[in-house]
mmCIF file of the N, C-alpha and C atoms, coordinates in Angstrom:
data_MODEL
# 
_entry.id   MODEL 
# 
loop_
_atom_site.group_PDB 
_atom_site.id 
_atom_site.type_symbol 
_atom_site.label_atom_id 
_atom_site.label_alt_id 
_atom_site.label_comp_id 
_atom_site.label_asym_id 
_atom_site.label_entity_id 
_atom_site.label_seq_id 
_atom_site.pdbx_PDB_ins_code 
_atom_site.Cartn_x 
_atom_site.Cartn_y 
_atom_site.Cartn_z 
_atom_site.occupancy 
_atom_site.B_iso_or_equiv 
_atom_site.pdbx_formal_charge 
_atom_site.auth_seq_id 
_atom_site.auth_comp_id 
_atom_site.auth_asym_id 
_atom_site.auth_atom_id 
_atom_site.pdbx_PDB_model_num 
ATOM 1   N N  . MET A 1 1  ? -10.544 -0.592 -47.747 1.00 0.00 ? 1  MET A N  1 
ATOM 2   C CA . MET A 1 1  ? -9.633  -0.315 -46.671 1.00 0.00 ? 1  MET A CA 1 
ATOM 3   C C  . MET A 1 1  ? -8.237  -0.757 -47.080 1.00 0.00 ? 1  MET A C  1 
ATOM 4   N N  . THR A 1 2  ? -7.272  0.087  -46.820 1.00 0.00 ? 2  THR A N  1 
ATOM 5   C CA . THR A 1 2  ? -5.900  -0.294 -47.138 1.00 0.00 ? 2  THR A CA 1 
ATOM 6   C C  . THR A 1 2  ? -5.268  -0.950 -45.933 1.00 0.00 ? 2  THR A C  1 
ATOM 7   N N  . SER A 1 3  ? -4.112  -1.517 -46.140 1.00 0.00 ? 3  SER A N  1 
ATOM 8   C CA . SER A 1 3  ? -3.455  -2.223 -45.042 1.00 0.00 ? 3  SER A CA 1 
ATOM 9   C C  . SER A 1 3  ? -3.006  -1.259 -43.951 1.00 0.00 ? 3  SER A C  1 
ATOM 10  N N  . ASP A 1 4  ? -2.660  -0.012 -44.328 1.00 0.00 ? 4  ASP A N  1 
ATOM 11  C CA . ASP A 1 4  ? -2.264  0.978  -43.315 1.00 0.00 ? 4  ASP A CA 1 
ATOM 12  C C  . ASP A 1 4  ? -3.445  1.339  -42.420 1.00 0.00 ? 4  ASP A C  1 
ATOM 13  N N  . THR A 1 5  ? -4.621  1.472  -42.996 1.00 0.00 ? 5  THR A N  1 
ATOM 14  C CA . THR A 1 5  ? -5.802  1.829  -42.231 1.00 0.00 ? 5  THR A CA 1 
ATOM 15  C C  . THR A 1 5  ? -6.195  0.692  -41.297 1.00 0.00 ? 5  THR A C  1 
ATOM 16  N N  . SER A 1 6  ? -6.149  -0.543 -41.795 1.00 0.00 ? 6  SER A N  1 
ATOM 17  C CA . SER A 1 6  ? -6.525  -1.673 -40.945 1.00 0.00 ? 6  SER A CA 1 
ATOM 18  C C  . SER A 1 6  ? -5.501  -1.887 -39.832 1.00 0.00 ? 6  SER A C  1 
ATOM 19  N N  . PHE A 1 7  ? -4.223  -1.580 -40.135 1.00 0.00 ? 7  PHE A N  1 
ATOM 20  C CA . PHE A 1 7  ? -3.195  -1.706 -39.096 1.00 0.00 ? 7  PHE A CA 1 
ATOM 21  C C  . PHE A 1 7  ? -3.419  -0.676 -37.991 1.00 0.00 ? 7  PHE A C  1 
ATOM 22  N N  . SER A 1 8  ? -3.682  0.561  -38.358 1.00 0.00 ? 8  SER A N  1 
ATOM 23  C CA . SER A 1 8  ? -3.878  1.598  -37.343 1.00 0.00 ? 8  SER A CA 1 
ATOM 24  C C  . SER A 1 8  ? -5.168  1.342  -36.554 1.00 0.00 ? 8  SER A C  1 
ATOM 25  N N  . LEU A 1 9  ? -6.203  0.829  -37.210 1.00 0.00 ? 9  LEU A N  1 
ATOM 26  C CA . LEU A 1 9  ? -7.439  0.487  -36.516 1.00 0.00 ? 9  LEU A CA 1 
ATOM 27  C C  . LEU A 1 9  ? -7.185  -0.637 -35.520 1.00 0.00 ? 9  LEU A C  1 
ATOM 28  N N  . SER A 1 10 ? -6.383  -1.607 -35.896 1.00 0.00 ? 10 SER A N  1 
ATOM 29  C CA . SER A 1 10 ? -6.049  -2.710 -34.994 1.00 0.00 ? 10 SER A CA 1 
ATOM 30  C C  . SER A 1 10 ? -5.266  -2.209 -33.787 1.00 0.00 ? 10 SER A C  1 
ATOM 31  N N  . VAL A 1 11 ? -4.361  -1.277 -34.013 1.00 0.00 ? 11 VAL A N  1 
ATOM 32  C CA . VAL A 1 11 ? -3.572  -0.720 -32.910 1.00 0.00 ? 11 VAL A CA 1 
ATOM 33  C C  . VAL A 1 11 ? -4.479  0.056  -31.959 1.00 0.00 ? 11 VAL A C  1 
ATOM 34  N N  . ILE A 1 12 ? -5.402  0.825  -32.494 1.00 0.00 ? 12 ILE A N  1 
ATOM 35  C CA . ILE A 1 12 ? -6.331  1.597  -31.656 1.00 0.00 ? 12 ILE A CA 1 
ATOM 36  C C  . ILE A 1 12 ? -7.196  0.658  -30.820 1.00 0.00 ? 12 ILE A C  1 
ATOM 37  N N  . ILE A 1 13 ? -7.702  -0.394 -31.425 1.00 0.00 ? 13 ILE A N  1 
ATOM 38  C CA . ILE A 1 13 ? -8.532  -1.361 -30.693 1.00 0.00 ? 13 ILE A CA 1 
ATOM 39  C C  . ILE A 1 13 ? -7.716  -2.057 -29.608 1.00 0.00 ? 13 ILE A C  1 
ATOM 40  N N  . ALA A 1 14 ? -6.469  -2.395 -29.903 1.00 0.00 ? 14 ALA A N  1 
ATOM 41  C CA . ALA A 1 14 ? -5.602  -3.046 -28.914 1.00 0.00 ? 14 ALA A CA 1 
ATOM 42  C C  . ALA A 1 14 ? -5.320  -2.107 -27.743 1.00 0.00 ? 14 ALA A C  1 
ATOM 43  N N  . LEU A 1 15 ? -5.056  -0.852 -28.030 1.00 0.00 ? 15 LEU A N  1 
ATOM 44  C CA . LEU A 1 15 ? -4.795  0.118  -26.971 1.00 0.00 ? 15 LEU A CA 1 
ATOM 45  C C  . LEU A 1 15 ? -6.037  0.340  -26.109 1.00 0.00 ? 15 LEU A C  1 
ATOM 46  N N  . LEU A 1 16 ? -7.197  0.413  -26.721 1.00 0.00 ? 16 LEU A N  1 
ATOM 47  C CA . LEU A 1 16 ? -8.435  0.549  -25.958 1.00 0.00 ? 16 LEU A CA 1 
ATOM 48  C C  . LEU A 1 16 ? -8.646  -0.660 -25.047 1.00 0.00 ? 16 LEU A C  1 
ATOM 49  N N  . GLY A 1 17 ? -8.368  -1.838 -25.562 1.00 0.00 ? 17 GLY A N  1 
ATOM 50  C CA . GLY A 1 17 ? -8.488  -3.048 -24.757 1.00 0.00 ? 17 GLY A CA 1 
ATOM 51  C C  . GLY A 1 17 ? -7.544  -3.025 -23.561 1.00 0.00 ? 17 GLY A C  1 
ATOM 52  N N  . CYS A 1 18 ? -6.334  -2.530 -23.766 1.00 0.00 ? 18 CYS A N  1 
ATOM 53  C CA . CYS A 1 18 ? -5.375  -2.417 -22.668 1.00 0.00 ? 18 CYS A CA 1 
ATOM 54  C C  . CYS A 1 18 ? -5.875  -1.449 -21.605 1.00 0.00 ? 18 CYS A C  1 
ATOM 55  N N  . PHE A 1 19 ? -6.408  -0.303 -22.042 1.00 0.00 ? 19 PHE A N  1 
ATOM 56  C CA . PHE A 1 19 ? -6.914  0.671  -21.079 1.00 0.00 ? 19 PHE A CA 1 
ATOM 57  C C  . PHE A 1 19 ? -8.116  0.142  -20.304 1.00 0.00 ? 19 PHE A C  1 
ATOM 58  N N  . VAL A 1 20 ? -8.996  -0.575 -20.975 1.00 0.00 ? 20 VAL A N  1 
ATOM 59  C CA . VAL A 1 20 ? -10.159 -1.149 -20.288 1.00 0.00 ? 20 VAL A CA 1 
ATOM 60  C C  . VAL A 1 20 ? -9.699  -2.200 -19.271 1.00 0.00 ? 20 VAL A C  1 
ATOM 61  N N  . GLY A 1 21 ? -8.754  -3.028 -19.668 1.00 0.00 ? 21 GLY A N  1 
ATOM 62  C CA . GLY A 1 21 ? -8.226  -4.042 -18.752 1.00 0.00 ? 21 GLY A CA 1 
ATOM 63  C C  . GLY A 1 21 ? -7.527  -3.413 -17.553 1.00 0.00 ? 21 GLY A C  1 
ATOM 64  N N  . LEU A 1 22 ? -6.751  -2.374 -17.783 1.00 0.00 ? 22 LEU A N  1 
ATOM 65  C CA . LEU A 1 22 ? -6.060  -1.689 -16.702 1.00 0.00 ? 22 LEU A CA 1 
ATOM 66  C C  . LEU A 1 22 ? -7.049  -1.024 -15.755 1.00 0.00 ? 22 LEU A C  1 
ATOM 67  N N  . ALA A 1 23 ? -8.093  -0.417 -16.306 1.00 0.00 ? 23 ALA A N  1 
ATOM 68  C CA . ALA A 1 23 ? -9.111  0.230  -15.464 1.00 0.00 ? 23 ALA A CA 1 
ATOM 69  C C  . ALA A 1 23 ? -9.822  -0.812 -14.597 1.00 0.00 ? 23 ALA A C  1 
ATOM 70  N N  . GLY A 1 24 ? -10.127 -1.966 -15.159 1.00 0.00 ? 24 GLY A N  1 
ATOM 71  C CA . GLY A 1 24 ? -10.765 -3.037 -14.388 1.00 0.00 ? 24 GLY A CA 1 
ATOM 72  C C  . GLY A 1 24 ? -9.861  -3.553 -13.286 1.00 0.00 ? 24 GLY A C  1 
ATOM 73  N N  . TRP A 1 25 ? -8.576  -3.678 -13.574 1.00 0.00 ? 25 TRP A N  1 
ATOM 74  C CA . TRP A 1 25 ? -7.629  -4.159 -12.571 1.00 0.00 ? 25 TRP A CA 1 
ATOM 75  C C  . TRP A 1 25 ? -7.513  -3.154 -11.429 1.00 0.00 ? 25 TRP A C  1 
ATOM 76  N N  . ILE A 1 26 ? -7.434  -1.865 -11.763 1.00 0.00 ? 26 ILE A N  1 
ATOM 77  C CA . ILE A 1 26 ? -7.320  -0.825 -10.730 1.00 0.00 ? 26 ILE A CA 1 
ATOM 78  C C  . ILE A 1 26 ? -8.576  -0.792 -9.864  1.00 0.00 ? 26 ILE A C  1 
ATOM 79  N N  . ARG A 1 27 ? -9.734  -0.912 -10.487 1.00 0.00 ? 27 ARG A N  1 
ATOM 80  C CA . ARG A 1 27 ? -10.986 -0.896 -9.717  1.00 0.00 ? 27 ARG A CA 1 
ATOM 81  C C  . ARG A 1 27 ? -11.051 -2.098 -8.766  1.00 0.00 ? 27 ARG A C  1 
ATOM 82  N N  . GLY A 1 28 ? -10.673 -3.267 -9.246  1.00 0.00 ? 28 GLY A N  1 
ATOM 83  C CA . GLY A 1 28 ? -10.665 -4.458 -8.399  1.00 0.00 ? 28 GLY A CA 1 
ATOM 84  C C  . GLY A 1 28 ? -9.687  -4.333 -7.253  1.00 0.00 ? 28 GLY A C  1 
ATOM 85  N N  . ARG A 1 29 ? -8.528  -3.743 -7.538  1.00 0.00 ? 29 ARG A N  1 
ATOM 86  C CA . ARG A 1 29 ? -7.524  -3.542 -6.498  1.00 0.00 ? 29 ARG A CA 1 
ATOM 87  C C  . ARG A 1 29 ? -8.040  -2.581 -5.432  1.00 0.00 ? 29 ARG A C  1 
ATOM 88  N N  . ASP A 1 30 ? -8.665  -1.482 -5.858  1.00 0.00 ? 30 ASP A N  1 
ATOM 89  C CA . ASP A 1 30 ? -9.208  -0.507 -4.905  1.00 0.00 ? 30 ASP A CA 1 
ATOM 90  C C  . ASP A 1 30 ? -10.300 -1.131 -4.044  1.00 0.00 ? 30 ASP A C  1 
ATOM 91  N N  . THR A 1 31 ? -11.153 -1.942 -4.655  1.00 0.00 ? 31 THR A N  1 
ATOM 92  C CA . THR A 1 31 ? -12.219 -2.621 -3.899  1.00 0.00 ? 31 THR A CA 1 
ATOM 93  C C  . THR A 1 31 ? -11.616 -3.566 -2.867  1.00 0.00 ? 31 THR A C  1 
ATOM 94  N N  . ARG A 1 32 ? -10.578 -4.279 -3.263  1.00 0.00 ? 32 ARG A N  1 
ATOM 95  C CA . ARG A 1 32 ? -9.920  -5.210 -2.350  1.00 0.00 ? 32 ARG A CA 1 
ATOM 96  C C  . ARG A 1 32 ? -9.268  -4.460 -1.185  1.00 0.00 ? 32 ARG A C  1 
ATOM 97  N N  . ILE A 1 33 ? -8.662  -3.315 -1.473  1.00 0.00 ? 33 ILE A N  1 
ATOM 98  C CA . ILE A 1 33 ? -8.027  -2.510 -0.420  1.00 0.00 ? 33 ILE A CA 1 
ATOM 99  C C  . ILE A 1 33 ? -9.082  -2.008 0.562   1.00 0.00 ? 33 ILE A C  1 
ATOM 100 N N  . ILE A 1 34 ? -10.219 -1.551 0.051   1.00 0.00 ? 34 ILE A N  1 
ATOM 101 C CA . ILE A 1 34 ? -11.291 -1.059 0.916   1.00 0.00 ? 34 ILE A CA 1 
ATOM 102 C C  . ILE A 1 34 ? -11.813 -2.180 1.805   1.00 0.00 ? 34 ILE A C  1 
ATOM 103 N N  . ASN A 1 35 ? -12.031 -3.354 1.226   1.00 0.00 ? 35 ASN A N  1 
ATOM 104 C CA . ASN A 1 35 ? -12.536 -4.488 2.013   1.00 0.00 ? 35 ASN A CA 1 
ATOM 105 C C  . ASN A 1 35 ? -11.525 -4.913 3.078   1.00 0.00 ? 35 ASN A C  1 
ATOM 106 N N  . ASP A 1 36 ? -10.239 -4.913 2.728   1.00 0.00 ? 36 ASP A N  1 
ATOM 107 C CA . ASP A 1 36 ? -9.213  -5.273 3.703   1.00 0.00 ? 36 ASP A CA 1 
ATOM 108 C C  . ASP A 1 36 ? -9.173  -4.256 4.837   1.00 0.00 ? 36 ASP A C  1 
ATOM 109 N N  . SER A 1 37 ? -9.337  -2.985 4.503   1.00 0.00 ? 37 SER A N  1 
ATOM 110 C CA . SER A 1 37 ? -9.320  -1.944 5.533   1.00 0.00 ? 37 SER A CA 1 
ATOM 111 C C  . SER A 1 37 ? -10.486 -2.101 6.494   1.00 0.00 ? 37 SER A C  1 
ATOM 112 N N  . GLU A 1 38 ? -11.664 -2.404 5.952   1.00 0.00 ? 38 GLU A N  1 
ATOM 113 C CA . GLU A 1 38 ? -12.835 -2.614 6.805   1.00 0.00 ? 38 GLU A CA 1 
ATOM 114 C C  . GLU A 1 38 ? -12.617 -3.808 7.725   1.00 0.00 ? 38 GLU A C  1 
ATOM 115 N N  . TRP A 1 39 ? -12.063 -4.877 7.195   1.00 0.00 ? 39 TRP A N  1 
ATOM 116 C CA . TRP A 1 39 ? -11.813 -6.083 7.990   1.00 0.00 ? 39 TRP A CA 1 
ATOM 117 C C  . TRP A 1 39 ? -10.820 -5.787 9.105   1.00 0.00 ? 39 TRP A C  1 
ATOM 118 N N  . LYS A 1 40 ? -9.729  -5.079 8.775   1.00 0.00 ? 40 LYS A N  1 
ATOM 119 C CA . LYS A 1 40 ? -8.732  -4.746 9.789   1.00 0.00 ? 40 LYS A CA 1 
ATOM 120 C C  . LYS A 1 40 ? -9.325  -3.847 10.856  1.00 0.00 ? 40 LYS A C  1 
ATOM 121 N N  . GLY A 1 41 ? -10.204 -2.935 10.451  1.00 0.00 ? 41 GLY A N  1 
ATOM 122 C CA . GLY A 1 41 ? -10.860 -2.064 11.421  1.00 0.00 ? 41 GLY A CA 1 
ATOM 123 C C  . GLY A 1 41 ? -11.724 -2.853 12.384  1.00 0.00 ? 41 GLY A C  1 
ATOM 124 N N  . MET A 1 42 ? -12.446 -3.839 11.869  1.00 0.00 ? 42 MET A N  1 
ATOM 125 C CA . MET A 1 42 ? -13.279 -4.672 12.746  1.00 0.00 ? 42 MET A CA 1 
ATOM 126 C C  . MET A 1 42 ? -12.418 -5.478 13.708  1.00 0.00 ? 42 MET A C  1 
ATOM 127 N N  . VAL A 1 43 ? -11.312 -6.027 13.223  1.00 0.00 ? 43 VAL A N  1 
ATOM 128 C CA . VAL A 1 43 ? -10.420 -6.810 14.077  1.00 0.00 ? 43 VAL A CA 1 
ATOM 129 C C  . VAL A 1 43 ? -9.829  -5.916 15.163  1.00 0.00 ? 43 VAL A C  1 
ATOM 130 N N  . ASN A 1 44 ? -9.393  -4.708 14.772  1.00 0.00 ? 44 ASN A N  1 
ATOM 131 C CA . ASN A 1 44 ? -8.825  -3.795 15.771  1.00 0.00 ? 44 ASN A CA 1 
ATOM 132 C C  . ASN A 1 44 ? -9.862  -3.400 16.811  1.00 0.00 ? 44 ASN A C  1 
ATOM 133 N N  . ALA A 1 45 ? -11.101 -3.184 16.381  1.00 0.00 ? 45 ALA A N  1 
ATOM 134 C CA . ALA A 1 45 ? -12.154 -2.821 17.329  1.00 0.00 ? 45 ALA A CA 1 
ATOM 135 C C  . ALA A 1 45 ? -12.409 -3.965 18.310  1.00 0.00 ? 45 ALA A C  1 
ATOM 136 N N  . LYS A 1 46 ? -12.419 -5.188 17.814  1.00 0.00 ? 46 LYS A N  1 
ATOM 137 C CA . LYS A 1 46 ? -12.635 -6.339 18.701  1.00 0.00 ? 46 LYS A CA 1 
ATOM 138 C C  . LYS A 1 46 ? -11.475 -6.510 19.671  1.00 0.00 ? 46 LYS A C  1 
ATOM 139 N N  . LEU A 1 47 ? -10.247 -6.283 19.192  1.00 0.00 ? 47 LEU A N  1 
ATOM 140 C CA . LEU A 1 47 ? -9.094  -6.384 20.086  1.00 0.00 ? 47 LEU A CA 1 
ATOM 141 C C  . LEU A 1 47 ? -9.132  -5.291 21.148  1.00 0.00 ? 47 LEU A C  1 
ATOM 142 N N  . ASP A 1 48 ? -9.492  -4.078 20.742  1.00 0.00 ? 48 ASP A N  1 
ATOM 143 C CA . ASP A 1 48 ? -9.604  -2.989 21.716  1.00 0.00 ? 48 ASP A CA 1 
ATOM 144 C C  . ASP A 1 48 ? -10.662 -3.304 22.769  1.00 0.00 ? 48 ASP A C  1 
ATOM 145 N N  . MET A 1 49 ? -11.764 -3.874 22.328  1.00 0.00 ? 49 MET A N  1 
ATOM 146 C CA . MET A 1 49 ? -12.823 -4.229 23.266  1.00 0.00 ? 49 MET A CA 1 
ATOM 147 C C  . MET A 1 49 ? -12.335 -5.323 24.227  1.00 0.00 ? 49 MET A C  1 
ATOM 148 N N  . ALA A 1 50 ? -11.627 -6.312 23.697  1.00 0.00 ? 50 ALA A N  1 
ATOM 149 C CA . ALA A 1 50 ? -11.122 -7.396 24.540  1.00 0.00 ? 50 ALA A CA 1 
ATOM 150 C C  . ALA A 1 50 ? -10.106 -6.862 25.547  1.00 0.00 ? 50 ALA A C  1 
ATOM 151 N N  . ILE A 1 51 ? -9.248  -5.948 25.111  1.00 0.00 ? 51 ILE A N  1 
ATOM 152 C CA . ILE A 1 51 ? -8.263  -5.366 26.028  1.00 0.00 ? 51 ILE A CA 1 
ATOM 153 C C  . ILE A 1 51 ? -8.974  -4.539 27.094  1.00 0.00 ? 51 ILE A C  1 
ATOM 154 N N  . GLY A 1 52 ? -10.023 -3.825 26.689  1.00 0.00 ? 52 GLY A N  1 
ATOM 155 C CA . GLY A 1 52 ? -10.800 -3.040 27.653  1.00 0.00 ? 52 GLY A CA 1 
ATOM 156 C C  . GLY A 1 52 ? -11.475 -3.932 28.674  1.00 0.00 ? 52 GLY A C  1 
ATOM 157 N N  . LEU A 1 53 ? -12.002 -5.062 28.241  1.00 0.00 ? 53 LEU A N  1 
ATOM 158 C CA . LEU A 1 53 ? -12.614 -6.014 29.176  1.00 0.00 ? 53 LEU A CA 1 
ATOM 159 C C  . LEU A 1 53 ? -11.575 -6.571 30.127  1.00 0.00 ? 53 LEU A C  1 
ATOM 160 N N  . ARG A 1 54 ? -10.394 -6.822 29.615  1.00 0.00 ? 54 ARG A N  1 
ATOM 161 C CA . ARG A 1 54 ? -9.305  -7.346 30.452  1.00 0.00 ? 54 ARG A CA 1 
ATOM 162 C C  . ARG A 1 54 ? -8.944  -6.326 31.540  1.00 0.00 ? 54 ARG A C  1 
ATOM 163 N N  . LYS A 1 55 ? -8.847  -5.061 31.128  1.00 0.00 ? 55 LYS A N  1 
ATOM 164 C CA . LYS A 1 55 ? -8.512  -4.011 32.101  1.00 0.00 ? 55 LYS A CA 1 
ATOM 165 C C  . LYS A 1 55 ? -9.619  -3.879 33.150  1.00 0.00 ? 55 LYS A C  1 
ATOM 166 N N  . ASP A 1 56 ? -10.882 -3.951 32.695  1.00 0.00 ? 56 ASP A N  1 
ATOM 167 C CA . ASP A 1 56 ? -12.009 -3.882 33.636  1.00 0.00 ? 56 ASP A CA 1 
ATOM 168 C C  . ASP A 1 56 ? -11.955 -5.053 34.608  1.00 0.00 ? 56 ASP A C  1 
ATOM 169 N N  . HIS A 1 57 ? -11.621 -6.218 34.112  1.00 0.00 ? 57 HIS A N  1 
ATOM 170 C CA . HIS A 1 57 ? -11.530 -7.414 34.950  1.00 0.00 ? 57 HIS A CA 1 
ATOM 171 C C  . HIS A 1 57 ? -10.418 -7.264 35.980  1.00 0.00 ? 57 HIS A C  1 
ATOM 172 N N  . ASP A 1 58 ? -9.295  -6.751 35.539  1.00 0.00 ? 58 ASP A N  1 
ATOM 173 C CA . ASP A 1 58 ? -8.168  -6.563 36.465  1.00 0.00 ? 58 ASP A CA 1 
ATOM 174 C C  . ASP A 1 58 ? -8.506  -5.531 37.549  1.00 0.00 ? 58 ASP A C  1 
ATOM 175 N N  . GLU A 1 59 ? -9.260  -4.501 37.178  1.00 0.00 ? 59 GLU A N  1 
ATOM 176 C CA . GLU A 1 59 ? -9.630  -3.466 38.139  1.00 0.00 ? 59 GLU A CA 1 
ATOM 177 C C  . GLU A 1 59 ? -10.605 -4.011 39.193  1.00 0.00 ? 59 GLU A C  1 
ATOM 178 N N  . LEU A 1 60 ? -11.471 -4.932 38.780  1.00 0.00 ? 60 LEU A N  1 
ATOM 179 C CA . LEU A 1 60 ? -12.413 -5.523 39.738  1.00 0.00 ? 60 LEU A CA 1 
ATOM 180 C C  . LEU A 1 60 ? -11.668 -6.381 40.724  1.00 0.00 ? 60 LEU A C  1 
# 
């Protein structure tokens, strides 16, 4: 192997590592966004229910 071949192989391996790391970061970010959305949806549903109970109480 010549030094040019080993250099280009090293660059290819480094670039692949960057792409794998970036893909992992994006996947983790998407998972976190989905979990946050589910949590916010549950909180909003509970608040809507509490407001509905308040309105029912006021009507009684």
